[in-house]
C-alpha positions in Angstrom: 123.4 222.4 249.9 120.4 223.2 252.2 116.8 223.8 251.0 117.2 227.6 250.7 120.5 227.2 248.8 118.8 224.8 246.4 116.0 227.2 245.7 118.3 230.2 245.3 120.7 228.3 243.1 117.8 227.2 240.8 116.4 230.7 240.5 119.9 232.1 239.7 120.3 229.5 237.0 117.0 230.5 235.3 117.9 234.1 235.6 121.3 233.4 234.0 119.6 231.6 231.1 117.2 234.5 230.5 120.0 237.1 230.7 122.2 235.0 228.3 119.5 234.9 225.7 118.6 238.6 226.1 122.2 239.7 225.8 123.0 237.3 223.0 120.1 238.6 220.8 119.3 242.0 222.1 122.9 243.3 222.6 125.2 241.2 220.4 122.7 240.2 217.7 123.3 236.5 217.7 119.9 235.7 216.1 121.3 232.9 214.0 122.9 231.2 217.1 119.8 231.4 219.3 117.3 230.8 216.4 119.0 228.0 214.5 122.2 226.6 216.0 121.0 226.1 219.6 117.6 224.6 218.6 119.4 222.0 216.3 121.8 221.3 219.1 119.0 220.9 221.7 117.1 218.4 219.5 120.3 216.4 218.9 121.2 216.3 222.6 117.6 215.3 223.5 117.4 212.5 220.9 120.8 211.1 221.6 120.4 211.4 225.4 116.9 209.9 225.4 117.9 206.9 223.2 121.0 206.3 225.3 119.1 206.3 228.6 116.4 204.0 227.2 119.0 201.5 225.7 120.9 201.4 229.0 117.7 200.7 231.0 116.6 198.1 228.4 120.0 196.3 228.8 119.6 196.0 232.6 118.9 192.4 233.5 115.7 191.6 235.4 115.8 188.0 236.4 113.0 188.1 239.0 109.4 189.4 238.9 109.4 192.4 241.2 106.1 194.2 240.5 104.7 196.7 242.9 101.4 195.3 244.0 98.6 196.3 246.4 96.0 193.7 245.6 95.3 190.0 246.1 97.6 187.7 244.2 96.2 184.9 242.1 96.2 181.7 244.1 93.3 179.4 244.9 90.2 179.5 242.7 87.9 180.5 245.6 90.0 183.5 246.5 89.1 186.6 244.5 92.1 187.8 242.4 92.7 191.4 241.7 93.6 191.4 238.0 94.6 195.0 237.8 96.5 195.7 241.0 98.2 192.3 241.1 98.0 191.0 237.5 99.1 187.4 236.8 99.2 187.8 233.0 100.7 190.1 230.4 97.2 191.4 229.5 96.6 192.5 233.1 100.0 194.1 233.3 99.4 196.0 230.1 96.0 197.3 231.5 97.7 198.4 234.7 100.4 200.2 232.7 97.8 202.0 230.6 96.0 203.2 233.7 99.3 204.3 235.3 100.5 206.3 232.2 97.2 207.9 231.3 95.6 208.5 234.7 98.4 208.2 237.3 96.7 205.4 239.1 99.3 204.9 241.8 99.5 208.6 242.6 95.7 208.6 242.9 96.0 206.0 245.7 98.7 207.9 247.4 98.1 209.0 251.0 99.8 211.4 253.3 100.8 210.7 256.9 100.6 213.3 259.6 101.2 213.4 263.4 98.3 214.7 265.5 97.6 215.3 269.2 99.5 217.8 271.2 102.4 215.5 271.8 102.5 214.3 268.2 102.0 210.6 269.0 99.0 209.9 266.8 99.8 209.0 263.2 96.9 209.8 260.9 96.7 208.8 257.2 94.7 211.1 254.9 93.8 211.6 251.3 96.3 213.4 249.0 94.3 213.9 245.9 95.5 217.5 245.4 98.9 216.2 244.3 97.3 213.7 241.9 95.1 216.5 240.4 98.0 218.9 240.0 100.2 216.2 238.5 97.5 215.2 236.0 96.7 218.8 235.1 100.4 219.6 234.7 101.1 216.8 232.3 97.9 217.1 230.2 98.1 220.9 229.8 101.8 220.6 228.9 100.8 218.0 226.2 98.0 220.2 224.9 100.3 223.2 224.6 102.9 221.0 222.8 100.2 219.9 220.3 99.0 223.5 219.8 102.6 224.6 219.0 102.8 222.0 216.2 100.8 224.5 214.0 104.1 226.4 213.5 105.6 223.4 211.8 102.8 222.5 209.4 101.2 224.2 206.4 98.2 223.7 206.2 97.5 223.1 209.8 96.2 219.5 210.4 92.7 219.1 211.7 93.7 217.5 215.0 95.7 220.6 215.9 92.7 222.9 215.1 90.5 220.6 217.2 92.9 220.9 220.1 92.9 224.7 219.9 89.1 224.7 219.8 88.8 222.6 222.9 91.5 224.6 224.7 89.7 227.9 223.9 86.1 226.8 224.2 85.4 229.3 227.0 85.9 232.2 224.5 87.4 234.5 227.1 89.0 237.8 226.0 90.8 238.9 222.9 93.0 237.2 221.9 91.1 234.2 223.2 92.4 232.8 226.4 93.8 229.2 226.3 92.8 227.3 229.4 95.9 225.2 229.2 98.0 228.3 229.8 96.3 228.9 233.1 96.3 225.3 234.0 100.0 224.8 233.4 101.0 227.9 235.5 98.6 226.9 238.3 99.8 223.3 238.4 103.5 224.3 238.4 102.8 226.9 241.1 101.1 224.3 243.3 103.9 221.8 242.9 106.4 224.5 243.9 104.5 225.7 246.9 104.0 222.1 248.0 107.8 221.8 248.3 108.2 225.1 250.0 105.3 224.8 252.5 105.9 221.2 253.6 108.9 221.0 256.0 109.5 217.3 255.0 109.6 218.0 251.3 111.6 221.3 251.8 114.2 219.4 253.7 114.8 216.8 250.9 114.4 219.1 247.9 117.4 219.6 245.8 118.3 221.8 242.8 117.2 218.9 240.6 113.7 219.4 242.1 113.4 223.2 241.8 115.2 223.8 238.5 112.7 222.0 236.2 109.8 223.7 237.9 111.3 227.1 237.5 112.3 226.4 234.0 108.9 225.2 232.9 107.3 228.2 234.8 109.6 230.6 232.9 108.7 229.0 229.6 105.0 229.4 230.4 105.3 233.0 231.6 107.3 234.1 228.5 104.7 232.3 226.3 101.8 234.0 228.0 103.6 237.4 227.7 104.1 236.9 224.0 100.4 236.0 223.4 98.6 238.4 225.6 100.9 241.3 226.4 103.9 241.8 224.1 103.0 240.8 220.5 105.5 239.0 218.2 105.5 238.5 214.5 103.8 235.1 214.1 104.5 235.0 210.4 108.2 235.4 211.1 108.0 232.7 213.9 106.3 230.3 211.5 108.9 231.1 208.8 111.7 230.3 211.3 110.0 227.1 212.4 109.3 225.8 208.9 112.9 226.6 207.9 114.2 224.5 210.9 111.9 221.7 210.0 112.9 221.6 206.3 116.7 222.1 207.1 116.7 225.4 205.2 116.9 227.8 208.2 116.3 231.5 207.8 116.1 234.1 210.6 113.4 236.7 209.8 113.8 240.3 211.0 111.8 241.8 213.8 110.7 238.7 215.8 111.9 240.2 219.1 114.1 239.3 222.0 111.3 237.8 224.1 110.7 235.1 221.5 114.3 234.1 221.5 114.3 234.0 225.3 111.3 231.7 225.2 112.9 229.6 222.5 116.2 229.4 224.4 114.4 228.2 227.6 112.6 225.5 225.6 116.0 224.4 224.2 117.4 224.3 227.7 114.5 222.1 228.8 115.2 219.7 225.8 118.9 219.5 226.6 118.3 219.0 230.3 115.5 216.4 229.9 117.5 213.2 229.3 119.8 213.8 232.3 117.0 214.7 234.8 114.1 213.2 236.7 112.0 214.2 233.7 113.1 211.0 232.0 110.3 209.2 233.8 108.5 209.9 230.5 110.4 206.9 229.0 111.5 205.1 232.2 108.0 204.3 233.3 107.6 201.9 230.4 110.8 200.0 231.4 110.2 199.9 235.1 110.1 196.2 236.3 107.9 197.3 239.2 105.2 198.4 236.7 105.5 196.4 233.5 105.8 192.9 234.9 103.0 190.5 235.9 103.1 188.7 239.2 103.2 185.0 238.5 105.7 184.0 241.2 103.4 181.4 242.6 102.9 179.7 239.2 106.4 180.0 237.7 109.7 179.6 239.4 112.1 182.4 238.4 115.8 181.5 238.8 118.6 184.0 238.7 120.5 183.1 235.4 123.9 184.2 236.7 123.8 182.4 240.0 126.7 180.0 240.6 125.5 176.4 240.2 125.1 174.9 243.6 124.3 171.2 244.3 121.2 171.1 246.4 120.6 168.5 249.1 116.9 168.3 250.0 115.3 166.8 253.1 114.2 163.6 251.5 117.8 162.8 250.4 119.0 163.6 253.9 116.3 161.4 255.4 117.3 158.5 253.1 120.9 158.8 254.1 120.1 158.8 257.8 117.0 156.6 257.9 118.6 153.9 260.1 119.6 156.5 262.7 116.2 158.1 262.5 114.4 154.8 263.0 116.7 153.9 265.8 115.8 157.2 267.5 112.1 156.5 266.8 111.8 159.7 264.7 108.9 159.5 262.3 109.9 159.3 258.6 108.2 161.2 255.9 108.6 158.5 253.3 106.1 155.8 254.2 107.9 153.2 252.1 110.6 153.1 254.8 108.1 152.2 257.5 108.0 148.5 258.3 
């Protein structure tokens, strides 16, 4: 499938999901299916799939230390050691992992390569901080929106959720108040999409697995913005539905509206798609041997545990076996005890 085909296929898949929810609720009246059964199924698929992938990764043997490093390895005392980029201890590896997970440290250092000159023979490396900024904004705005939505599953609303809402709406723009995370999420997803479309290299290697999650998250954001700022929904009914799901006593209130069920169905689709997609880097980053291992290869010898035992024959043993021939040929011997 070419780049255009991947893009069109992903768009049609999102359109089909939206049409399915709209027809199921608006035309057929399957409120119970889209409001209760599918959310429970989505959570079950997400949990089972997530745990399965983590267990499979955790069972993968890693006999050698293969960390990704870009700093000076620990060696001689007078050579400065980069404790974060090339850690030699578990503490350093933990610190590097924290910086990677919270601040995308490796993406911050990422550079882009371009060919310049008229004949395209000059390779130039430049900064690529926009990708880092968009990725950071996308993940943190998504997290903030997730935290804000927890208010529908708690009564009374915990203080940390109220604090998150206050920080998100500190600009006090419009009525209802504009959440900055809504704009940040849509802007970040739009940038990540345009980056794949504009760049010929990225467009060539992009697959439906790259476009589909972007379109899905964008559709979730758009339907959420429409419900908050344009088409109003019954928030009391939404909270009643959410509390019923949480307490395993589901009820489907009347008059919530088709747009909410479309939004909910897209969220459920994201949950079910998550464990089987590239989005699983959420859990995989903690199990990546290129990230979570310290680099102590100079201090510790790591032997592959499943190697077939092989009898070694080092140089000193070979020299001892052939020392008479070596001496006769006047070849210097390493072991001075053999010199006469």
